[in-house]
Residue, then its C-alpha position, 0 to 999 in steps of 0.5 A: m425601804h425599797t430593795y430590788i434584786f437581780n441574780t446573775d451567775l456572777g453573783s446577786f446585784e441588789i439595789s437598796n435605798v439609804h436614808t442619809s442624815n438629811h431625811h429628804h434626801r435619799t441615795y441608792e446603793l448598788w451591791l454585788e453580794d457583799e461588795k458596795v459597787g456604787e451610789y446613785a441618785s435613783a434605783e433606776d440609774a443603778a439598774c441601767d448601769v447593771a444593763g449596760f455593764n458600766t458598773g465600775y465592777v470590772e468583772w461585771d463590766n467585762l461581760e458585756s460581750d458574752g451575750i448575757e441579757v439584762p433587764a433594762t428597767l428596774s421593773e424587771w428586777t425583783e422588788v423585796t419588801p422587808s418585814e418589820n422583823d427583817d433587819y436590811s442594814a446591809p445587803a442580804q445574801r440571797e441564794v441565786i436562783e435560775s434567770p431568764f436573762i442569762t443566756d448560754k452562749e453555746g446554745 
């Protein structure tokens, strides 16, 4: 399972792949903290919606004009590979760390 994390002041976005009953078809879930924001055909599509402030999560989408820089590609998100002992059935609560993509409007 691949999981990608992007930390913001609003919380941590997490993209995780989920196996459906048809094991040949995968979907990717986008979470903001403990709230599921959406499902996508690819992790790249989910990251693109976060970067484009088009997630459907109003608080995030309204921040578009606030000068927040968000990575345009998934390769700039943090990839988390779970160990065999980790349980990733639900998004993990992770500490928000300083992000170089969050800018202060005042300077």
